[in-house]
C-alpha positions as CSV (number, residue, x, y, z in Angstrom):
1,M,43.8,27.8,12.1
2,K,46.3,25.2,13.2
3,K,43.6,22.9,14.4
4,I,41.8,23.0,10.9
5,I,45.2,22.6,9.0
6,F,46.0,19.4,11.4
7,S,42.5,18.1,11.1
8,A,42.8,18.1,7.1
9,A,46.1,16.6,7.3
10,I,45.0,13.8,9.5
11,A,41.9,13.2,7.2
12,A,43.8,13.3,4.2
13,A,46.3,10.8,5.9
14,I,43.4,8.3,6.9
15,T,41.8,8.3,3.5
16,T,45.0,7.4,1.8
17,A,45.6,4.7,4.2
18,G,42.2,3.4,3.4
19,Y,42.7,3.6,-0.1
20,L,45.9,2.0,-0.1
21,G,44.5,-0.8,2.1
22,L,41.6,-1.5,-0.2
23,R,44.0,-1.6,-3.4
24,T,46.2,-3.9,-1.8
25,G,43.4,-6.2,-0.3
26,N,41.7,-6.4,-3.8
27,S,44.8,-7.5,-5.5
28,N,45.1,-10.7,-3.6
29,S,41.5,-11.7,-4.2
30,E,42.4,-12.9,-7.7
31,Q,45.1,-15.4,-6.4
32,I,42.8,-16.7,-3.6
33,S,40.2,-17.1,-6.3
34,D,42.7,-19.2,-8.3
35,I,43.8,-21.5,-5.4
36,M,40.1,-21.9,-4.6
37,M,39.5,-22.8,-8.2
38,A,42.3,-25.1,-8.2
39,N,41.1,-26.8,-5.0
40,I,37.6,-27.4,-6.5
41,E,38.9,-29.0,-9.6
42,A,41.1,-31.3,-7.5
43,L,38.1,-32.2,-5.2
44,A,35.9,-32.8,-8.3
45,D,38.3,-34.9,-10.3
46,G,37.0,-38.4,-11.0
47,E,33.5,-37.5,-10.0
48,I,32.5,-37.6,-13.9
49,E,33.6,-40.9,-14.3
50,A,31.6,-42.1,-11.2
51,N,28.5,-42.1,-13.3
52,C,29.7,-44.3,-16.3
53,T,27.4,-47.5,-15.6
54,F,24.9,-47.3,-18.5
55,S,24.3,-49.3,-21.5
56,K,22.0,-46.5,-23.3
57,V,22.6,-42.9,-23.5
58,E,20.5,-40.6,-25.3
59,A,21.3,-37.1,-25.4
60,D,18.6,-34.3,-26.7
61,Q,20.9,-31.3,-27.2
62,E,17.8,-29.1,-28.2
63,K,15.9,-29.9,-24.8
64,N,19.2,-30.1,-22.8
65,K,18.0,-33.4,-21.6
66,L,19.8,-36.8,-21.0
67,N,18.3,-40.2,-20.8
68,C,20.5,-43.0,-19.5
69,S,19.5,-46.7,-18.9
70,G,20.8,-49.9,-18.5
71,S,23.7,-51.4,-17.0
72,G,26.9,-51.2,-18.7
73,T,30.3,-49.0,-19.3
74,L,28.9,-45.6,-20.8
75,C,29.0,-42.4,-19.0
76,C,25.8,-40.3,-18.6
77,R,26.8,-36.9,-20.2
78,F,26.8,-34.9,-23.1
79,P,29.1,-35.8,-25.8
């Protein structure tokens, strides 16, 4: 009888520790995600302006299509 109670107590302790570990681990994932997004945005900053060398930009919103041509200072992106 003592072995059964001891085994149940050990199983309960392991289950509780596992639950608390998962709960603690999941709370940090949002912070990591925010940090990763900030890094991605910082790396991508300035890349949009790198494609601003066109003289004619036609945007077709219905077809989600851009037609960019010529040499100038316009950016090839949707307004």
